[in-house]
N, C-alpha and C positions, 0 to 999 in steps of 0.2 A: 231569062236573065234581063232582057230588055224591058220586060213588063215590070220586073222588080225595081229596076232603076226608075222607071216612069212613075211608080207609086211613091218615090221618096220626095220629101219636101224640096221646094226649089232651092232654098239656101243651102241645104245639105248637098244637093246635086252640084251646085256651083263650087262648094268647098272641095268636093271630091274631084271635080274636073280641073280645078285650078292647080298648077304646078307648085311644089314646095319651094319657097324662096328663102326660108330662114336657115342659116348654118351655125354650127357650134363655134363659139368664140374661142380662139387659142388661149391657153393658160400662160400667163406672163411669168418668166423665170427671172428671179431677182439675183443678178450676179454681183454680190457684194463681198468684199474681202473678209468681212466678219464671218461669213459662212465657210471659210477655208482656213481657219486658224490652225486646226490640227495638221492639215496637209502642209501648211506653210512651216509649222514647227518641225515636222519630219524632214522637209527639204533642207532646212537650216542645219539640223543635226547631221544629216547625211553629208551635206557640203562641208561641215566642220570636220567630220571624221576623215573625209577624203583629203582635205587640206592638211590636217594634222599628220596623216599617214605620209604624204609626200614631203612635208616639212621635216618630220622626225626621221624619215629614211635618208633624206639629204644630209641632215645634221650628223647622223651616225656614220654616213659614208665619209664625210669630212674628217670626223674623229678617227675613223679606221685608217685613213690615209696618214694622219698625223702619227698614230702609234705604230703603223706598219714599218716606218723608217727605222726607229731604234730596234724593233724586233728583228727586222731583216739584217741589220748591221751585226747584231750579236750572233744570230743563228749562222750567218754566212762566215763569221769568223771562227765558229766552232764546229761546223758540219760541212761535209763535202757535197751533200745533196739536200737542198731546202725547197720545199713546196714542189710545184710541178715544173719548175724551170722558168716559168713566166711570172708568177706572182707568189708571194709568201703566204698571205692570208687568203683563205678560201671562204667565201661568204656562205654561211649556213642559213642565216635569216638576216633581217635588217639590223638586229642587235647582237648577233652571234657570228664570230669569225673564228676559223680553225687554222692551225698550222701543223706541219709534219716535217721532221728533219731526221736524217740518218747519216751514218758515215763519220763516227767519232770514236776515239779511244775510250775504253772503260764503260761504254754504254751501247745498247742495241739501237735505240732510236729515242726521239723526244717528240711529244705532241702537246699542243696547247690550245686553249679556248679563251679567246678574248670576249668578255661579256660586258657589253655596253648597256646603258639604260634603254629600255624599250620605248623610246620616244614616239614611235609610230603607233603604239597601241595604248590608248588612254587607260584601259583597265589594268594592264600590266604595269604601266607607269605609276598609277595610283598605288598599286600593290608594292612596288619598289619604294615609293616615298613613305608609305605606312610602315613597312618592315625595315626602313632605314638601310636598304640594300644600296651598295655602291658599285661602281664599275671596277673590274678587276681582270687580271690575267691568271689563269690556272695553267701550270706547267707540270707535265708528268714525264719523267725520264725513266725508261726501263734500263736498269743497270745490267752489266755482265754477270753471269752466274758465278764467277770466281771471286766476286767481291764479298766482304764480310756481310753476314746476315744478322740483322737485329731489328728491333722496333724502337723508334724514337719519335716524339712529336712535340711541337711547340705551338700552342694555340692561344687565342685570346681567352681571358678568364671567363667571359660571358658565354663562351662556346665549350668550355672544358667538360661540363656535365654531359652535354649532348654527345660530344666526341667519345667520352668514356663509356657511354651507354650504347651508342650506335655502331662504333667501329670494332669489329671482331679482333683485329690485330692488337689494338691498343688495350682493350678491356681484358684480353687473354694473357698478354705477355708483359705489358708495361705497368708501372706504378707512377704515381705523382712524385716528381723529383724537385729539388730546390737548388738554386745556385745564386750566389751573392751578386753576380753581374747581370742577372736577368731581372727586368722590372716586375713589379707585383702584378701588372696588368697581363702578364704572360704566364701560362701554366705549362710546365714541362712534364712529359711522360717519358719514362725511360726504363729499360730493363736492368741497367747497372750504372753506378756512379762512374765506372770506367768509361762507358760509352758517352755519358753526359759530358764529362770533363773534356774528352778528346774532341767531340763534335763542337763544343763551344769554343775550344781553342782555335778552331778554324777561322774565327772572326764572326761566327754566328751570333755570339753574345752582343757584339757591337751593332750588328745589323738589326737585332731584335730591340735593342735599347736606343737605336739611333733616332735623331730628330725627325727624319722623314717617316719612319715607321711604316714603310711600304710592305715589308715582309709580314703578312698577316698570319699565315699558317704554313708549317713545314712538317712533312712526314718522311722518315726514312724507314722503310719496312720491307720485310721479306715474306710477309704473310698477307692473305686477302683481307680486304676491308669488311666483307660480309662473310658470315660463317658458311663454310662449304657444305654442300648437301651430299656430295659423293667423295669417295676416297681419292679419286684421280683428278682432284682440282689442280688448277695451274698455279704453280708457285714461282713468282717472279720477284726479284729485288727491284724496288722502285724508290725514286725520290720525287715527292710531290710538293709543290710550292704554290701558294697563292700570293700574288702581288697586287696590292691596291693601286689603281690608277690615280696619280696626282693630277693637279691642274696642268693643262697642256701648255705650260710656259716653258721657256728654255731651261730654267732650273728644274722644273718638274720632270721634263723629259730626260734630263741628265741623271736625276736621282732614280728614275725608272730604269734607265739603261744599266746603271750600276747594280741595281737589285737583280736584274735579269742575268748580268754577267756573273754575279755571285752564285746563282743557281748552278751554272756549269763549272764554276770553280769548286763547288761542293762535290760534284761528280769526281773530279780528280782527287780531292782531299779524302773522300771515302775510300777510294782505291789505293792511294799512296800514303795517306797520313794516318789512317786508323790502324793501330797495332794493339789488338786486344790481348789482355793477359790470358794465360792458359786456363786459369780457374773461371774466367769470364766466359770463354769459349765453351768450356765444359757445362757451365750453368745454362747457357743458351741452348745447347743441344739437348740437355735433359728436359728443359721446359717444353721444347717442341715434341720430344718423344712422348711426354705425358699428355700434351694437348691433342696430339694426333693419334693416340692409342685407339680411340674409337674408329678412326678411319682405317687403321691397320686391321682391326677386327672385321670391318666391312670388306676389306680387300680379301682377307682369308676366306670369309664366308662365300664371296662370289667365286673364288677359286675352287672351293669345294663343290659348290653347286654346278659349276661348269664341268668338273671332273665326273660328278655323279651322272650328269646328262650324257656324257660321252660313253660311260660304262653301260648306261641303260640302253642307249642306241645300239651299242655293240651286242648286248645280250639279246635284244629284239631281233636283230639281223641273224644272229646265230640260231635262234628258235625258229625263224622262218626257214632256214636251211634244213633244220631237223624235220620239219613238217614234210619236206620233199623226200626224205630218206625211206628206204625200205624198212620193214619191221626189224630185221636183223641188225641193220646199220643203226637204227634208232636205239635198240637195246644196248649195243656197244657204246654208243654216245652217252646214254643215260648213266651207265656204269662209270664211265670215265668222268663225267660231270659230277657224279656223287662223290667220288674220291677227291676231286678237285675242291668241292665245297667243304668236305670234311677237313682237308688239309688247311684250308683258309680259316676255319673255325678254330683249329688247334693253334694256329699262329696267333689269333686274337687272344686266346686264353693265356698263351705264353707271355704276350706283351702285358696283359693285365697283372699277371703274377709278378713280373719285374717291377 
């Protein structure tokens, strides 16, 4: 090896012996704002969404406090138990608040849904603005079982086709009704003119035609909104009302309170002021018998299937006992069973002849 090195040219040997002094120069990174446009835009969007969420949530909390006062006043004047004892409105989301009340004559309980604009959610807010949705309170009162049962509805004309198409109770039992005191912007659905006239005499016609126009939709029904799938569906008598929220001024809050008070006045009126004619009551019963005939058949079929299963299980258990018998016992049992089956067949033939 030393000889090989000695044979190398002098300049080559010097180059090989000399230490390497050159290093790779570092690459310069240009930190310019123009290189982070997308990141900056994303940060702005995220910051905007967060700010909007907190602003929208705070604004809705302020509105909820405003509307909770008249709601609490009316509920506490009508029910013995309201909310959880500490607060009336329970927050379900930043834009949805619920209430529950019980302990009142003529009804089992009442529940409500205060629906505010989703100010904290830009997409939902845009949807509300596009669909022209507005803030409202939906109230549902479950009435006592001994109150009159019928179907009646008053809805905005623009909603009437959808209601008649989508609600089982309205489309099955009610027809469009007219009344001189109800504005053309409202469509009535009723089972009888007797029901229509008596309900409107409660002052409902004035509430529907009033300047405030806060009562948007009202349903009085003893049947489900959706078509039942089984015969043992729950049948409850209910009063459902949608009240539009006005501007949160003193006058608006007063109008809202009067509309909510009218809802519970209607509960008493249905119980004490409705006195249907005998022919109307007969018509209502006949309509329900016809509509629920299918469910009566389903109930009878289920009853027969259950009975058949019981008899089949009994027969199977009986045959299992026969297998354990001696030949003589089995012969006696078969003879007895043959006579029993013959008697049963004779009974069937006799019923068919009759």
